[in-house]
C-alpha positions in Angstrom: 112.3 111.0 69.1 109.0 112.8 69.0 110.2 114.5 65.9 111.0 111.4 64.2 107.7 109.6 64.7 106.2 112.9 63.4 107.8 113.1 60.3 106.8 109.1 59.8 103.6 109.8 60.6 103.5 112.8 58.1 105.3 110.4 55.5 102.5 108.1 56.1 99.6 110.4 56.1 98.6 109.8 59.5 97.9 111.9 62.4 98.4 110.2 65.7 97.2 113.3 68.2 97.3 113.2 72.0 94.0 112.8 74.2 92.6 116.0 75.6 90.9 117.0 78.8 93.7 115.1 80.9 92.8 115.6 84.7 94.0 114.1 87.4 91.5 114.3 90.6 92.0 112.9 94.4 88.9 110.3 94.6 90.2 108.5 97.8 92.6 108.6 100.9 96.0 108.1 98.4 93.9 107.3 95.5 93.6 109.6 92.1 91.4 109.4 89.1 92.8 109.8 85.9 90.6 111.0 83.1 90.7 112.1 79.6 89.3 112.2 76.1 90.2 111.0 72.8 91.1 113.8 70.7 88.2 114.9 68.3 90.1 115.1 65.2 91.7 111.9 65.7 90.6 109.5 63.0 88.6 106.4 64.5 90.6 103.2 64.6 90.1 100.0 66.5 93.8 99.9 67.2 94.0 103.2 69.0 95.4 102.5 73.2 96.8 105.0 75.5 100.4 105.0 77.3 100.0 106.4 80.9 103.1 107.0 82.8 102.8 107.8 86.8 106.0 109.9 87.2 105.6 110.7 90.9 106.0 109.5 93.4 107.0 106.5 91.8 107.5 105.4 87.8 104.8 103.5 86.9 104.1 102.8 83.2 101.0 100.5 82.1 98.6 100.5 78.7 95.3 100.9 78.5 92.2 101.3 76.0 90.2 102.9 78.6 89.9 106.7 78.8 89.9 106.7 82.9 91.9 104.7 85.4 92.3 104.4 89.0 95.7 104.7 90.6 96.9 103.9 94.3 99.6 105.9 95.4 100.8 108.5 98.3 100.3 111.8 97.7 101.8 113.8 100.5 104.6 114.8 98.0 102.5 115.6 95.2 101.5 113.5 92.1 102.1 113.7 88.4 101.5 111.6 85.1 101.6 111.9 81.6 99.7 110.2 78.5 99.8 109.9 74.7 97.9 107.9 72.4 99.4 104.6 70.5 98.2 103.6 67.3 99.1 100.2 65.4 99.5 100.7 61.8 100.9 98.0 59.2 102.7 96.2 62.5 104.2 99.5 63.4 103.3 101.4 66.6 103.1 105.3 66.4 103.2 107.6 69.3 101.6 111.0 69.9 102.9 113.9 72.1 102.7 113.5 75.7 99.9 115.0 77.7 100.9 116.1 81.4 98.7 116.6 84.7 99.8 117.5 88.4 98.7 117.7 91.7 100.9 119.8 93.9 101.7 118.4 97.2 99.5 119.6 100.3 100.6 122.4 102.7 102.6 121.9 105.6 105.8 122.8 107.5 109.0 120.9 106.7 109.7 118.2 109.1 106.4 118.4 111.1 104.9 114.9 109.4 105.2 111.9 111.6 108.0 109.9 111.1 109.0 105.9 111.4 105.3 104.8 111.0 104.9 101.3 111.6 101.8 99.1 111.4 101.1 95.4 112.4 98.0 93.2 111.9 96.8 90.8 114.1 94.1 88.0 113.3 91.9 86.8 115.7 90.3 83.1 116.1 87.5 84.3 113.9 89.6 85.6 111.2 88.9 89.2 111.7 92.0 91.7 111.8 93.0 94.1 114.3 95.5 97.0 113.1 98.2 98.5 115.4 100.4 101.6 114.3 102.6 103.6 116.1 104.9 106.6 114.9 107.2 109.7 116.1 106.0 113.1 115.9 108.1 115.0 113.4 111.3 116.9 114.7 109.8 120.4 114.1 106.4 119.6 115.2 105.0 121.9 118.0 104.4 120.6 121.4 100.4 121.2 120.8 100.5 119.3 117.7 97.6 116.7 117.1 97.7 113.7 114.6 95.0 112.3 113.8 95.3 108.7 111.6 92.8 107.2 109.1 93.2 103.8 107.3 91.6 102.8 104.0 91.1 99.2 102.5 89.4 99.1 99.5 86.5 101.3 99.5 86.2 101.5 103.5 88.0 104.2 105.6 87.8 104.7 109.2 89.4 107.4 111.4 91.3 105.8 114.6 89.2 106.3 118.1 91.8 104.5 120.4 95.2 106.7 120.4 98.3 106.4 122.9 100.4 109.4 123.6 103.4 110.7 124.3 104.4 113.1 127.2 103.4 116.0 125.6 100.0 114.4 125.0 100.7 114.2 121.4 98.8 111.2 119.6 101.7 108.4 118.6 99.8 105.5 118.2 96.7 103.9 117.2 94.6 100.9 117.5 91.5 99.6 115.5 90.1 96.2 117.4 88.3 95.3 114.5 88.9 96.0 110.5 87.7 94.9 107.2 91.0 93.8 106.1 91.7 90.6 104.3 95.3 89.5 104.8 94.8 86.7 102.1 94.0 89.1 99.7 96.3 91.6 97.7 95.1 95.2 98.1 96.8 97.2 99.9 96.4 99.1 103.3 96.4 102.9 103.0 97.7 104.7 106.4 97.0 108.5 106.3 98.1 110.5 109.0 97.1 114.4 109.3 97.6 117.0 112.1 96.9 120.3 113.3 98.6 123.0 115.5 98.1 126.7 116.4 101.6 127.4 115.9 102.2 126.1 112.0 100.8 123.6 109.4 101.4 120.2 109.9 102.5 118.4 106.5 100.1 114.9 106.1 101.9 111.7 105.6 100.6 108.6 104.0 102.1 105.2 103.7 100.9 101.9 101.8 101.1 98.5 103.3 101.1 95.2 102.2 98.8 93.3 104.6 100.6 90.3 104.5 103.8 91.6 105.3 102.8 93.5 108.5 100.6 90.4 109.6 101.6 89.1 113.3 101.2 85.4 112.5 99.4 83.3 115.3 101.2 80.3 117.1 100.8 76.9 116.1 97.9 75.0 117.5 97.2 71.7 119.6 101.4 71.1 119.7 102.1 67.8 121.1 105.3 66.0 122.0 106.0 62.1 122.4 109.2 59.6 122.6 109.4 56.3 120.9 112.7 54.9 122.0 115.1 57.6 120.9 113.0 59.6 118.7 111.3 62.6 119.6 108.1 63.4 117.6 106.6 66.5 117.7 103.3 67.6 115.7 100.8 70.6 115.4 98.3 72.3 113.5 98.4 75.6 111.4 98.1 78.5 113.1 94.4 80.3 112.7 94.7 82.0 109.8 92.8 82.7 106.2 96.0 81.2 104.6 96.3 77.8 103.5 98.3 75.5 105.4 101.2 75.2 102.6 101.8 78.9 103.2 103.4 78.2 106.7 106.9 77.7 107.7 107.9 76.6 111.3 110.5 77.0 113.7 111.3 74.7 116.7 113.4 75.5 119.5 114.7 72.3 121.5 116.4 72.6 124.9 118.5 70.3 126.7 118.2 70.9 130.3 120.8 68.4 131.1 123.8 69.7 129.0 122.1 73.3 128.3 122.1 72.8 124.7 119.8 74.8 122.5 118.7 73.8 119.0 116.6 75.8 116.9 115.3 74.0 113.5 113.1 74.5 110.8 110.1 72.7 109.3 107.7 73.5 106.3 105.4 70.5 107.7 103.2 69.8 110.8 105.5 67.0 111.9 108.7 66.6 113.2 111.0 64.2 114.3 114.5 64.0 115.9 116.9 61.3 117.6 117.7 62.5 121.2 119.1 61.2 124.4 116.4 59.8 126.5 118.4 60.1 129.6 118.0 64.0 129.2 115.1 66.2 130.1 114.1 68.7 127.0 111.5 71.2 126.4 110.0 72.2 123.0 108.4 75.5 121.5 107.5 76.4 118.2 106.6 79.3 116.2 105.0 80.0 113.0 105.4 82.4 109.7 104.5 82.7 106.1 106.6 81.3 103.4 108.5 84.0 101.2 106.3 83.3 98.3 103.2 84.0 100.6 104.3 87.4 101.4 106.3 86.6 104.8 105.1 88.3 107.8 106.2 88.6 111.2 107.1 85.6 113.4 104.5 84.9 115.8 105.2 84.3 119.4 106.8 81.1 120.7 104.2 78.0 122.0 104.3 77.4 125.5 107.2 75.1 126.8 106.2 71.1 126.4 108.8 68.5 128.5 109.7 65.3 127.6 112.5 63.0 128.9 113.9 61.9 132.2 111.5 63.1 134.7 114.2 65.5 136.3 112.8 68.2 138.7 113.0 71.1 136.0 111.5 73.7 138.7 114.0 72.6 141.4 116.7 72.9 138.9 115.8 76.4 137.9 115.4 77.5 141.4 119.3 76.2 142.4 120.6 78.4 139.4 118.6 81.4 141.0 119.7 80.8 144.1 123.3 80.4 143.2 123.3 83.4 141.2 121.7 85.5 144.1 124.2 84.4 146.7 127.1 85.2 144.3 125.5 88.6 143.8 125.3 89.2 147.6 128.8 87.8 148.0 130.3 90.4 145.5 128.0 93.1 147.2 129.5 92.4 150.7 133.2 92.5 149.3 132.6 95.8 147.8 131.2 97.1 151.2 134.5 95.8 152.7 137.2 96.5 149.8 135.7 100.2 149.6 134.7 100.8 153.3 131.1 101.6 151.8 129.5 100.9 155.4 130.9 103.4 157.0 130.5 106.0 153.9 126.7 105.0 153.7 126.5 104.6 157.9 128.8 107.0 159.5 128.8 106.8 163.0 126.7 109.1 165.2 128.6 111.2 167.7 127.3 110.8 171.7 125.5 114.6 172.7 126.7 116.3 175.4 124.4 116.4 178.3 124.3 119.9 179.3 122.6 119.5 182.6 124.8 116.9 183.7 127.9 118.9 183.4 126.1 122.0 184.7 125.8 120.2 187.9 129.3 119.0 187.7 130.7 122.3 187.6 128.7 123.5 190.4 129.8 120.3 192.7 133.2 121.5 192.0 132.7 124.9 193.0 131.3 124.0 196.2 134.2 121.7 197.1 136.9 124.4 196.4 135.1 126.9 198.6 134.5 124.6 201.2 138.3 123.9 201.4 138.7 127.7 201.2 136.9 128.1 204.3 138.2 125.3 206.3 141.4 126.6 205.6 140.6 130.5 207.2 139.0 128.7 210.0 142.1 126.5 210.5 144.0 129.9 210.6 142.0 131.5 212.9 142.0 128.9 215.4 145.9 129.2 215.3 
C-alpha cells in the first residue's frame, strides 16, 4: 500500500515525507506528550496535516495540523504511537511512511500489581466530591508490600493520606474527603497505584474512570405523600447534584402492609400518582440515578419510609411477626434437643462423689461389732 502511494507521488513529482524528531514523553500520571517536527525537506503546503495512531494500550487514531499532542492513557503496560504526513493534492490525499515511538512498560514482577480496583464518588450538599477506592493486593505481592495511591483530575494530582489495611497491614483502600473532581464534566479521573517491597519490584497499575459513571447519587429530597380519595400522590425534589434535573430517573418502592404486596416502579419526573386501596396501610421509599444519556452512575440509597393509609399499628404488627418467628425458632430448638437427646449430651449427669471419711468410720464400726461378738462368745464358753 505504501509502495503504491510512493509511485503515485513520483508520477506526480511530489514528495510526501514523514515527520522528524518524533518523541513520546510522560507528562503526568497516565498522560503522554507526543511531539514532532515537519520534515525540513518537505515543500511548504497549506494542506499538510498529520495522522496519529495511538496503538497501545488501545487503538485511537486522529488527525491534527499541530506538531504536538497530549494523550491520556494507562501506561503500566507501555505505550506506542505512530505518525505520518498527509498531503492533499488535486482532491487526492497522499501519505508518507509511518514513524513510530514507544515507551517501555515500567518494571515490576508479574502479578504484584493491585487487582479489582473500584472507585466511588460521593457528592456533598455543597457539591464537593469525595473519592473512595478499594482494591486487592496482587497474587504474588509479598506480605511486606506497601501500596500507594494517587489520583489526578486535570492538572491536579494528590496522594492518598487515609488508607484502610488488610490483615498483613497492606494498604487496600483509600479515602479522599475533598477533591477537585467535577462529576458534571467529561474529564476522566486517573487513579495510579504503585508499591514497594524489600523482596521484589512491585508493578504499578493505572485505571481511568468516568466521574459520572462512578458517582453514588444522593437520595431525592423533601419527599411528601398524600392521599386524595383513592389516589396516592408522591412528590419530591431532585438530589443534591451538579447535574440538571432532566438527567435523573427515579424508582419508587411501595409496600402494602395489609397484603404484603411490594411494587417497584420507575418515574422520570418528580411526581407520581397511583390508585390504591385506601383501607390498607402503605409505606413509600424513593431512590435516584442518572439516566443513561447522562452517564448512569450508582443508584442512591432509599429514602426513609413514609406511611399513608388506614392507621394500622405497623410497629405492633412488626413486633408480632418477630415474636412469632422467635417462638417458632425456640419450638424447633426444643424439638431438636428432645429428638436427638442433645440436653443429656451437652449436660451429662454428674456422678455423686464417695465420702471416704464416712466409709472409713462405717468399716471400723463393723470391725468393732464383729470383735465384740467374738469376745462375748469366748466368755460364754469359759463360763460354761
